[in-house]
mmCIF file of the C-alpha atoms, coordinates in Angstrom:
data_MODEL
# 
_entry.id   MODEL 
# 
loop_
_atom_site.group_PDB 
_atom_site.id 
_atom_site.type_symbol 
_atom_site.label_atom_id 
_atom_site.label_alt_id 
_atom_site.label_comp_id 
_atom_site.label_asym_id 
_atom_site.label_entity_id 
_atom_site.label_seq_id 
_atom_site.pdbx_PDB_ins_code 
_atom_site.Cartn_x 
_atom_site.Cartn_y 
_atom_site.Cartn_z 
_atom_site.occupancy 
_atom_site.B_iso_or_equiv 
_atom_site.pdbx_formal_charge 
_atom_site.auth_seq_id 
_atom_site.auth_comp_id 
_atom_site.auth_asym_id 
_atom_site.auth_atom_id 
_atom_site.pdbx_PDB_model_num 
ATOM 1   C CA . ASN A 1 1   ? 25.181 -86.444  -58.102 1.00 0.00 ? 1   ASN A CA 1 
ATOM 2   C CA . ILE A 1 2   ? 28.214 -88.678  -58.703 1.00 0.00 ? 2   ILE A CA 1 
ATOM 3   C CA . GLU A 1 3   ? 27.209 -90.978  -55.803 1.00 0.00 ? 3   GLU A CA 1 
ATOM 4   C CA . SER A 1 4   ? 23.807 -91.896  -57.254 1.00 0.00 ? 4   SER A CA 1 
ATOM 5   C CA . ALA A 1 5   ? 24.406 -91.391  -61.013 1.00 0.00 ? 5   ALA A CA 1 
ATOM 6   C CA . PRO A 1 6   ? 24.466 -94.638  -63.061 1.00 0.00 ? 6   PRO A CA 1 
ATOM 7   C CA . ARG A 1 7   ? 27.567 -95.441  -65.091 1.00 0.00 ? 7   ARG A CA 1 
ATOM 8   C CA . GLU A 1 8   ? 25.744 -94.643  -68.352 1.00 0.00 ? 8   GLU A CA 1 
ATOM 9   C CA . GLU A 1 9   ? 24.822 -91.161  -67.193 1.00 0.00 ? 9   GLU A CA 1 
ATOM 10  C CA . ILE A 1 10  ? 28.406 -90.373  -66.138 1.00 0.00 ? 10  ILE A CA 1 
ATOM 11  C CA . LEU A 1 11  ? 29.761 -91.631  -69.478 1.00 0.00 ? 11  LEU A CA 1 
ATOM 12  C CA . LYS A 1 12  ? 27.143 -89.565  -71.344 1.00 0.00 ? 12  LYS A CA 1 
ATOM 13  C CA . THR A 1 13  ? 28.102 -86.454  -69.467 1.00 0.00 ? 13  THR A CA 1 
ATOM 14  C CA . LEU A 1 14  ? 31.825 -87.013  -69.965 1.00 0.00 ? 14  LEU A CA 1 
ATOM 15  C CA . MET A 1 15  ? 31.387 -87.508  -73.724 1.00 0.00 ? 15  MET A CA 1 
ATOM 16  C CA . ALA A 1 16  ? 29.049 -84.502  -74.147 1.00 0.00 ? 16  ALA A CA 1 
ATOM 17  C CA . GLY A 1 17  ? 31.511 -82.361  -72.083 1.00 0.00 ? 17  GLY A CA 1 
ATOM 18  C CA . GLY A 1 18  ? 34.459 -83.321  -74.323 1.00 0.00 ? 18  GLY A CA 1 
ATOM 19  C CA . ILE A 1 19  ? 36.462 -84.863  -71.458 1.00 0.00 ? 19  ILE A CA 1 
ATOM 20  C CA . PHE A 1 20  ? 36.070 -88.580  -72.161 1.00 0.00 ? 20  PHE A CA 1 
ATOM 21  C CA . SER A 1 21  ? 38.673 -88.383  -74.871 1.00 0.00 ? 21  SER A CA 1 
ATOM 22  C CA . LYS A 1 22  ? 41.315 -87.729  -72.192 1.00 0.00 ? 22  LYS A CA 1 
ATOM 23  C CA . ILE A 1 23  ? 40.890 -91.358  -70.977 1.00 0.00 ? 23  ILE A CA 1 
ATOM 24  C CA . HIS A 1 24  ? 43.052 -93.895  -72.820 1.00 0.00 ? 24  HIS A CA 1 
ATOM 25  C CA . GLN A 1 25  ? 42.768 -97.602  -73.120 1.00 0.00 ? 25  GLN A CA 1 
ATOM 26  C CA . ARG A 1 26  ? 45.493 -100.236 -72.926 1.00 0.00 ? 26  ARG A CA 1 
ATOM 27  C CA . PRO A 1 27  ? 46.915 -102.281 -74.548 1.00 0.00 ? 27  PRO A CA 1 
ATOM 28  C CA . PHE A 1 28  ? 47.908 -100.116 -77.494 1.00 0.00 ? 28  PHE A CA 1 
ATOM 29  C CA . CYS A 1 29  ? 47.251 -96.742  -75.833 1.00 0.00 ? 29  CYS A CA 1 
ATOM 30  C CA . MET A 1 30  ? 44.230 -95.686  -77.799 1.00 0.00 ? 30  MET A CA 1 
ATOM 31  C CA . LEU A 1 31  ? 41.139 -93.672  -76.908 1.00 0.00 ? 31  LEU A CA 1 
ATOM 32  C CA . ALA A 1 32  ? 38.996 -95.552  -74.394 1.00 0.00 ? 32  ALA A CA 1 
ATOM 33  C CA . ASP A 1 33  ? 35.923 -97.362  -75.747 1.00 0.00 ? 33  ASP A CA 1 
ATOM 34  C CA . PRO A 1 34  ? 32.886 -96.352  -73.660 1.00 0.00 ? 34  PRO A CA 1 
ATOM 35  C CA . LYS A 1 35  ? 31.135 -99.608  -74.649 1.00 0.00 ? 35  LYS A CA 1 
ATOM 36  C CA . LYS A 1 36  ? 33.709 -101.632 -72.836 1.00 0.00 ? 36  LYS A CA 1 
ATOM 37  C CA . THR A 1 37  ? 34.043 -101.752 -68.998 1.00 0.00 ? 37  THR A CA 1 
ATOM 38  C CA . PRO A 1 38  ? 37.654 -101.660 -67.900 1.00 0.00 ? 38  PRO A CA 1 
ATOM 39  C CA . ARG A 1 39  ? 38.828 -104.232 -65.422 1.00 0.00 ? 39  ARG A CA 1 
ATOM 40  C CA . SER A 1 40  ? 40.874 -101.474 -63.772 1.00 0.00 ? 40  SER A CA 1 
ATOM 41  C CA . ILE A 1 41  ? 41.719 -97.813  -64.212 1.00 0.00 ? 41  ILE A CA 1 
ATOM 42  C CA . PHE A 1 42  ? 45.211 -96.351  -63.495 1.00 0.00 ? 42  PHE A CA 1 
ATOM 43  C CA . VAL A 1 43  ? 45.565 -92.783  -62.379 1.00 0.00 ? 43  VAL A CA 1 
ATOM 44  C CA . LYS A 1 44  ? 49.180 -91.507  -62.680 1.00 0.00 ? 44  LYS A CA 1 
ATOM 45  C CA . ALA A 1 45  ? 49.955 -89.014  -59.946 1.00 0.00 ? 45  ALA A CA 1 
ATOM 46  C CA . ILE A 1 46  ? 53.702 -89.205  -60.373 1.00 0.00 ? 46  ILE A CA 1 
ATOM 47  C CA . GLU A 1 47  ? 55.838 -87.476  -62.965 1.00 0.00 ? 47  GLU A CA 1 
ATOM 48  C CA . SER A 1 48  ? 59.406 -88.417  -63.837 1.00 0.00 ? 48  SER A CA 1 
ATOM 49  C CA . ALA A 1 49  ? 60.011 -87.060  -67.356 1.00 0.00 ? 49  ALA A CA 1 
ATOM 50  C CA . PRO A 1 50  ? 62.492 -84.181  -67.569 1.00 0.00 ? 50  PRO A CA 1 
ATOM 51  C CA . PHE A 1 51  ? 60.934 -80.715  -66.951 1.00 0.00 ? 51  PHE A CA 1 
ATOM 52  C CA . THR A 1 52  ? 57.511 -82.098  -66.353 1.00 0.00 ? 52  THR A CA 1 
ATOM 53  C CA . PRO A 1 53  ? 55.501 -80.244  -63.642 1.00 0.00 ? 53  PRO A CA 1 
ATOM 54  C CA . SER A 1 54  ? 54.997 -82.492  -60.637 1.00 0.00 ? 54  SER A CA 1 
ATOM 55  C CA . ALA A 1 55  ? 51.644 -84.096  -60.057 1.00 0.00 ? 55  ALA A CA 1 
ATOM 56  C CA . GLU A 1 56  ? 51.566 -82.288  -56.631 1.00 0.00 ? 56  GLU A CA 1 
ATOM 57  C CA . MET A 1 57  ? 51.909 -78.898  -58.428 1.00 0.00 ? 57  MET A CA 1 
ATOM 58  C CA . GLN A 1 58  ? 49.094 -79.849  -60.892 1.00 0.00 ? 58  GLN A CA 1 
ATOM 59  C CA . VAL A 1 59  ? 46.560 -80.848  -58.235 1.00 0.00 ? 59  VAL A CA 1 
ATOM 60  C CA . GLU A 1 60  ? 47.228 -77.810  -55.955 1.00 0.00 ? 60  GLU A CA 1 
ATOM 61  C CA . GLY A 1 61  ? 43.992 -75.792  -55.619 1.00 0.00 ? 61  GLY A CA 1 
ATOM 62  C CA . HIS A 1 62  ? 41.969 -78.553  -57.311 1.00 0.00 ? 62  HIS A CA 1 
ATOM 63  C CA . GLU A 1 63  ? 41.853 -81.168  -54.545 1.00 0.00 ? 63  GLU A CA 1 
ATOM 64  C CA . GLU A 1 64  ? 38.009 -81.349  -54.387 1.00 0.00 ? 64  GLU A CA 1 
ATOM 65  C CA . GLU A 1 65  ? 37.675 -81.812  -58.148 1.00 0.00 ? 65  GLU A CA 1 
ATOM 66  C CA . PHE A 1 66  ? 40.404 -84.512  -58.043 1.00 0.00 ? 66  PHE A CA 1 
ATOM 67  C CA . GLN A 1 67  ? 38.514 -86.533  -55.453 1.00 0.00 ? 67  GLN A CA 1 
ATOM 68  C CA . ALA A 1 68  ? 35.219 -86.071  -57.385 1.00 0.00 ? 68  ALA A CA 1 
ATOM 69  C CA . GLY A 1 69  ? 36.992 -87.334  -60.514 1.00 0.00 ? 69  GLY A CA 1 
ATOM 70  C CA . LEU A 1 70  ? 38.273 -90.422  -58.658 1.00 0.00 ? 70  LEU A CA 1 
ATOM 71  C CA . LYS A 1 71  ? 34.765 -91.141  -57.395 1.00 0.00 ? 71  LYS A CA 1 
ATOM 72  C CA . ALA A 1 72  ? 33.463 -90.946  -60.962 1.00 0.00 ? 72  ALA A CA 1 
ATOM 73  C CA . LEU A 1 73  ? 36.169 -93.226  -62.310 1.00 0.00 ? 73  LEU A CA 1 
ATOM 74  C CA . LYS A 1 74  ? 35.272 -95.811  -59.703 1.00 0.00 ? 74  LYS A CA 1 
ATOM 75  C CA . LYS A 1 75  ? 31.744 -95.820  -61.088 1.00 0.00 ? 75  LYS A CA 1 
ATOM 76  C CA . LEU A 1 76  ? 33.151 -96.561  -64.602 1.00 0.00 ? 76  LEU A CA 1 
ATOM 77  C CA . THR A 1 77  ? 34.845 -99.867  -63.624 1.00 0.00 ? 77  THR A CA 1 
ATOM 78  C CA . ASP A 1 78  ? 33.831 -103.162 -62.178 1.00 0.00 ? 78  ASP A CA 1 
ATOM 79  C CA . GLY A 1 79  ? 37.298 -103.391 -60.738 1.00 0.00 ? 79  GLY A CA 1 
ATOM 80  C CA . THR A 1 80  ? 39.798 -101.139 -59.080 1.00 0.00 ? 80  THR A CA 1 
ATOM 81  C CA . VAL A 1 81  ? 40.983 -97.590  -59.610 1.00 0.00 ? 81  VAL A CA 1 
ATOM 82  C CA . HIS A 1 82  ? 44.736 -97.636  -58.894 1.00 0.00 ? 82  HIS A CA 1 
ATOM 83  C CA . LEU A 1 83  ? 46.213 -94.289  -57.813 1.00 0.00 ? 83  LEU A CA 1 
ATOM 84  C CA . VAL A 1 84  ? 49.971 -94.267  -58.143 1.00 0.00 ? 84  VAL A CA 1 
ATOM 85  C CA . TYR A 1 85  ? 51.943 -91.399  -56.482 1.00 0.00 ? 85  TYR A CA 1 
ATOM 86  C CA . ARG A 1 86  ? 55.495 -90.675  -55.400 1.00 0.00 ? 86  ARG A CA 1 
ATOM 87  C CA . LYS A 1 87  ? 56.612 -92.357  -52.186 1.00 0.00 ? 87  LYS A CA 1 
ATOM 88  C CA . GLY A 1 88  ? 56.812 -89.870  -49.312 1.00 0.00 ? 88  GLY A CA 1 
ATOM 89  C CA . THR A 1 89  ? 54.681 -87.234  -50.990 1.00 0.00 ? 89  THR A CA 1 
ATOM 90  C CA . PRO A 1 90  ? 53.205 -84.629  -48.569 1.00 0.00 ? 90  PRO A CA 1 
ATOM 91  C CA . CYS A 1 91  ? 50.194 -84.178  -50.903 1.00 0.00 ? 91  CYS A CA 1 
ATOM 92  C CA . ARG A 1 92  ? 47.083 -85.080  -49.017 1.00 0.00 ? 92  ARG A CA 1 
ATOM 93  C CA . ALA A 1 93  ? 44.999 -85.140  -52.265 1.00 0.00 ? 93  ALA A CA 1 
ATOM 94  C CA . PHE A 1 94  ? 46.841 -88.335  -52.963 1.00 0.00 ? 94  PHE A CA 1 
ATOM 95  C CA . THR A 1 95  ? 47.522 -89.838  -49.494 1.00 0.00 ? 95  THR A CA 1 
ATOM 96  C CA . ASP A 1 96  ? 43.971 -89.189  -48.276 1.00 0.00 ? 96  ASP A CA 1 
ATOM 97  C CA . ALA A 1 97  ? 42.234 -90.121  -51.531 1.00 0.00 ? 97  ALA A CA 1 
ATOM 98  C CA . THR A 1 98  ? 39.248 -92.430  -51.277 1.00 0.00 ? 98  THR A CA 1 
ATOM 99  C CA . ASP A 1 99  ? 37.582 -94.836  -53.770 1.00 0.00 ? 99  ASP A CA 1 
ATOM 100 C CA . VAL A 1 100 ? 41.018 -95.953  -54.961 1.00 0.00 ? 100 VAL A CA 1 
ATOM 101 C CA . GLU A 1 101 ? 43.724 -98.463  -54.199 1.00 0.00 ? 101 GLU A CA 1 
ATOM 102 C CA . LYS A 1 102 ? 46.883 -96.540  -53.379 1.00 0.00 ? 102 LYS A CA 1 
ATOM 103 C CA . HIS A 1 103 ? 50.365 -97.399  -54.599 1.00 0.00 ? 103 HIS A CA 1 
ATOM 104 C CA . THR A 1 104 ? 53.677 -95.526  -54.171 1.00 0.00 ? 104 THR A CA 1 
ATOM 105 C CA . ALA A 1 105 ? 56.624 -95.546  -56.483 1.00 0.00 ? 105 ALA A CA 1 
ATOM 106 C CA . GLU A 1 106 ? 60.118 -93.990  -56.425 1.00 0.00 ? 106 GLU A CA 1 
ATOM 107 C CA . GLY A 1 107 ? 63.039 -93.718  -58.745 1.00 0.00 ? 107 GLY A CA 1 
ATOM 108 C CA . PRO A 1 108 ? 64.111 -92.127  -62.005 1.00 0.00 ? 108 PRO A CA 1 
ATOM 109 C CA . HIS A 1 109 ? 62.218 -92.019  -65.317 1.00 0.00 ? 109 HIS A CA 1 
ATOM 110 C CA . PRO A 1 110 ? 60.358 -94.129  -66.512 1.00 0.00 ? 110 PRO A CA 1 
ATOM 111 C CA . ILE A 1 111 ? 58.807 -94.632  -63.001 1.00 0.00 ? 111 ILE A CA 1 
ATOM 112 C CA . GLY A 1 112 ? 56.146 -92.001  -63.871 1.00 0.00 ? 112 GLY A CA 1 
ATOM 113 C CA . THR A 1 113 ? 54.657 -94.000  -66.821 1.00 0.00 ? 113 THR A CA 1 
ATOM 114 C CA . HIS A 1 114 ? 51.455 -95.915  -67.008 1.00 0.00 ? 114 HIS A CA 1 
ATOM 115 C CA . SER A 1 115 ? 53.203 -98.883  -68.628 1.00 0.00 ? 115 SER A CA 1 
ATOM 116 C CA . VAL A 1 116 ? 55.500 -99.434  -65.603 1.00 0.00 ? 116 VAL A CA 1 
ATOM 117 C CA . HIS A 1 117 ? 52.522 -99.170  -63.188 1.00 0.00 ? 117 HIS A CA 1 
ATOM 118 C CA . ILE A 1 118 ? 50.380 -101.592 -65.191 1.00 0.00 ? 118 ILE A CA 1 
ATOM 119 C CA . GLU A 1 119 ? 53.275 -104.084 -65.543 1.00 0.00 ? 119 GLU A CA 1 
ATOM 120 C CA . LYS A 1 120 ? 53.914 -104.074 -61.703 1.00 0.00 ? 120 LYS A CA 1 
ATOM 121 C CA . ILE A 1 121 ? 50.304 -103.920 -60.463 1.00 0.00 ? 121 ILE A CA 1 
ATOM 122 C CA . ASP A 1 122 ? 47.766 -105.437 -62.915 1.00 0.00 ? 122 ASP A CA 1 
ATOM 123 C CA . GLN A 1 123 ? 49.563 -106.929 -65.942 1.00 0.00 ? 123 GLN A CA 1 
ATOM 124 C CA . ILE A 1 124 ? 47.936 -107.015 -69.348 1.00 0.00 ? 124 ILE A CA 1 
ATOM 125 C CA . THR A 1 125 ? 48.189 -110.530 -70.739 1.00 0.00 ? 125 THR A CA 1 
ATOM 126 C CA . SER A 1 126 ? 45.956 -110.437 -73.739 1.00 0.00 ? 126 SER A CA 1 
ATOM 127 C CA . PRO A 1 127 ? 44.850 -107.994 -76.443 1.00 0.00 ? 127 PRO A CA 1 
ATOM 128 C CA . GLU A 1 128 ? 41.335 -108.423 -75.168 1.00 0.00 ? 128 GLU A CA 1 
ATOM 129 C CA . ASP A 1 129 ? 42.267 -107.028 -71.702 1.00 0.00 ? 129 ASP A CA 1 
ATOM 130 C CA . VAL A 1 130 ? 40.770 -103.569 -71.118 1.00 0.00 ? 130 VAL A CA 1 
ATOM 131 C CA . VAL A 1 131 ? 42.627 -101.189 -68.807 1.00 0.00 ? 131 VAL A CA 1 
ATOM 132 C CA . TRP A 1 132 ? 41.993 -97.432  -68.844 1.00 0.00 ? 132 TRP A CA 1 
ATOM 133 C CA . THR A 1 133 ? 44.527 -94.732  -67.917 1.00 0.00 ? 133 THR A CA 1 
ATOM 134 C CA . ALA A 1 134 ? 44.342 -91.040  -66.857 1.00 0.00 ? 134 ALA A CA 1 
ATOM 135 C CA . ASN A 1 135 ? 46.645 -88.490  -65.366 1.00 0.00 ? 135 ASN A CA 1 
ATOM 136 C CA . VAL A 1 136 ? 46.042 -85.988  -62.541 1.00 0.00 ? 136 VAL A CA 1 
ATOM 137 C CA . ASN A 1 137 ? 44.845 -83.155  -64.800 1.00 0.00 ? 137 ASN A CA 1 
ATOM 138 C CA . ASP A 1 138 ? 42.398 -85.496  -66.601 1.00 0.00 ? 138 ASP A CA 1 
ATOM 139 C CA . VAL A 1 139 ? 40.918 -86.597  -63.321 1.00 0.00 ? 139 VAL A CA 1 
ATOM 140 C CA . ILE A 1 140 ? 40.590 -82.961  -62.189 1.00 0.00 ? 140 ILE A CA 1 
ATOM 141 C CA . GLY A 1 141 ? 38.786 -82.252  -65.498 1.00 0.00 ? 141 GLY A CA 1 
ATOM 142 C CA . ILE A 1 142 ? 36.355 -85.159  -64.926 1.00 0.00 ? 142 ILE A CA 1 
ATOM 143 C CA . GLY A 1 143 ? 35.645 -83.970  -61.380 1.00 0.00 ? 143 GLY A CA 1 
ATOM 144 C CA . LYS A 1 144 ? 35.156 -80.337  -62.379 1.00 0.00 ? 144 LYS A CA 1 
ATOM 145 C CA . LEU A 1 145 ? 32.787 -81.187  -65.225 1.00 0.00 ? 145 LEU A CA 1 
ATOM 146 C CA . LEU A 1 146 ? 30.673 -83.501  -63.093 1.00 0.00 ? 146 LEU A CA 1 
ATOM 147 C CA . SER A 1 147 ? 30.606 -81.490  -59.902 1.00 0.00 ? 147 SER A CA 1 
ATOM 148 C CA . LYS A 1 148 ? 30.584 -77.944  -61.256 1.00 0.00 ? 148 LYS A CA 1 
ATOM 149 C CA . GLY A 1 149 ? 29.495 -78.257  -64.832 1.00 0.00 ? 149 GLY A CA 1 
ATOM 150 C CA . ARG A 1 150 ? 32.693 -76.560  -66.151 1.00 0.00 ? 150 ARG A CA 1 
ATOM 151 C CA . PHE A 1 151 ? 35.434 -77.556  -68.454 1.00 0.00 ? 151 PHE A CA 1 
ATOM 152 C CA . HIS A 1 152 ? 38.860 -77.586  -66.818 1.00 0.00 ? 152 HIS A CA 1 
ATOM 153 C CA . CYS A 1 153 ? 41.307 -75.743  -68.985 1.00 0.00 ? 153 CYS A CA 1 
ATOM 154 C CA . ASP A 1 154 ? 44.003 -74.763  -66.472 1.00 0.00 ? 154 ASP A CA 1 
ATOM 155 C CA . ARG A 1 155 ? 47.516 -76.083  -67.253 1.00 0.00 ? 155 ARG A CA 1 
ATOM 156 C CA . ILE A 1 156 ? 50.967 -75.927  -65.763 1.00 0.00 ? 156 ILE A CA 1 
ATOM 157 C CA . VAL A 1 157 ? 53.733 -75.902  -68.335 1.00 0.00 ? 157 VAL A CA 1 
ATOM 158 C CA . SER A 1 158 ? 57.572 -75.733  -67.992 1.00 0.00 ? 158 SER A CA 1 
ATOM 159 C CA . ILE A 1 159 ? 59.761 -73.584  -70.117 1.00 0.00 ? 159 ILE A CA 1 
ATOM 160 C CA . ALA A 1 160 ? 63.160 -75.295  -69.962 1.00 0.00 ? 160 ALA A CA 1 
ATOM 161 C CA . GLY A 1 161 ? 65.997 -76.818  -71.995 1.00 0.00 ? 161 GLY A CA 1 
ATOM 162 C CA . PRO A 1 162 ? 69.290 -75.709  -73.491 1.00 0.00 ? 162 PRO A CA 1 
ATOM 163 C CA . GLY A 1 163 ? 67.743 -73.088  -75.681 1.00 0.00 ? 163 GLY A CA 1 
ATOM 164 C CA . ILE A 1 164 ? 66.222 -71.058  -72.811 1.00 0.00 ? 164 ILE A CA 1 
ATOM 165 C CA . LEU A 1 165 ? 68.243 -68.125  -71.619 1.00 0.00 ? 165 LEU A CA 1 
ATOM 166 C CA . GLU A 1 166 ? 69.794 -68.462  -68.165 1.00 0.00 ? 166 GLU A CA 1 
ATOM 167 C CA . GLY A 1 167 ? 67.403 -67.379  -65.440 1.00 0.00 ? 167 GLY A CA 1 
ATOM 168 C CA . GLN A 1 168 ? 64.392 -67.572  -67.770 1.00 0.00 ? 168 GLN A CA 1 
ATOM 169 C CA . THR A 1 169 ? 63.283 -71.191  -67.120 1.00 0.00 ? 169 THR A CA 1 
ATOM 170 C CA . GLY A 1 170 ? 60.326 -71.935  -64.913 1.00 0.00 ? 170 GLY A CA 1 
ATOM 171 C CA . TYR A 1 171 ? 56.842 -73.269  -64.459 1.00 0.00 ? 171 TYR A CA 1 
ATOM 172 C CA . PHE A 1 172 ? 53.806 -71.269  -65.728 1.00 0.00 ? 172 PHE A CA 1 
ATOM 173 C CA . ARG A 1 173 ? 50.172 -71.589  -64.862 1.00 0.00 ? 173 ARG A CA 1 
ATOM 174 C CA . LEU A 1 174 ? 47.989 -70.816  -67.928 1.00 0.00 ? 174 LEU A CA 1 
ATOM 175 C CA . ARG A 1 175 ? 44.931 -71.884  -69.867 1.00 0.00 ? 175 ARG A CA 1 
ATOM 176 C CA . GLU A 1 176 ? 44.908 -74.649  -72.448 1.00 0.00 ? 176 GLU A CA 1 
ATOM 177 C CA . GLY A 1 177 ? 45.551 -73.242  -75.877 1.00 0.00 ? 177 GLY A CA 1 
ATOM 178 C CA . PHE A 1 178 ? 47.745 -70.303  -74.639 1.00 0.00 ? 178 PHE A CA 1 
ATOM 179 C CA . PRO A 1 179 ? 50.087 -69.332  -77.553 1.00 0.00 ? 179 PRO A CA 1 
ATOM 180 C CA . ILE A 1 180 ? 53.602 -70.669  -77.060 1.00 0.00 ? 180 ILE A CA 1 
ATOM 181 C CA . SER A 1 181 ? 55.074 -67.731  -78.940 1.00 0.00 ? 181 SER A CA 1 
ATOM 182 C CA . ASP A 1 182 ? 53.902 -65.331  -76.241 1.00 0.00 ? 182 ASP A CA 1 
ATOM 183 C CA . LEU A 1 183 ? 55.299 -67.589  -73.523 1.00 0.00 ? 183 LEU A CA 1 
ATOM 184 C CA . VAL A 1 184 ? 58.776 -67.909  -74.949 1.00 0.00 ? 184 VAL A CA 1 
ATOM 185 C CA . GLU A 1 185 ? 59.138 -64.282  -76.093 1.00 0.00 ? 185 GLU A CA 1 
ATOM 186 C CA . GLY A 1 186 ? 62.332 -62.917  -74.573 1.00 0.00 ? 186 GLY A CA 1 
ATOM 187 C CA . ARG A 1 187 ? 63.316 -66.230  -73.153 1.00 0.00 ? 187 ARG A CA 1 
ATOM 188 C CA . ILE A 1 188 ? 65.163 -67.826  -76.134 1.00 0.00 ? 188 ILE A CA 1 
ATOM 189 C CA . ALA A 1 189 ? 68.341 -66.937  -77.908 1.00 0.00 ? 189 ALA A CA 1 
ATOM 190 C CA . LYS A 1 190 ? 68.018 -65.358  -81.358 1.00 0.00 ? 190 LYS A CA 1 
ATOM 191 C CA . LYS A 1 191 ? 69.413 -68.370  -83.192 1.00 0.00 ? 191 LYS A CA 1 
ATOM 192 C CA . PRO A 1 192 ? 68.232 -71.843  -84.070 1.00 0.00 ? 192 PRO A CA 1 
ATOM 193 C CA . THR A 1 193 ? 67.521 -73.409  -80.729 1.00 0.00 ? 193 THR A CA 1 
ATOM 194 C CA . ARG A 1 194 ? 65.842 -76.197  -78.854 1.00 0.00 ? 194 ARG A CA 1 
ATOM 195 C CA . PHE A 1 195 ? 63.559 -75.867  -75.795 1.00 0.00 ? 195 PHE A CA 1 
# 
């Protein structure tokens, strides 16, 4: 029960389930230290890098697990969980989220990066500052592990770039670890290429 579980129990479950390693710590973007309590946690629900599947696409069908993950993250900090999503999004998983402070952003890359969000919302001023970060898929994984006891291995990837044959680009829903060779078979030119 995420509501009643103490911080230590949630941390222990996340570490035993292999999902805690998805949370990163700033400054220096390293694996989060479970012995340190972050002053804030940033959840990036906006993507701006080329060809990256949107956060809305990633959360679709996993809204309950996403909210459960946010609730768990709130138990891991003495401060605030900041949820940053694209201005004007129709995604209710973001706009109706609870246990978070909501922020919107708009514009081109790098607007979808943790560094920009931290700089504008809760600046790091010392190497001793502890801020944790996670993305939408990580939060879904946390929620699924804690609420259903299952590891979340669904992913959405894009096949794109100048090396992909015309009409063969797109987004694909698959499981983590799916072989790339099977995914690009018949989609790339038979010459040295980039995709």
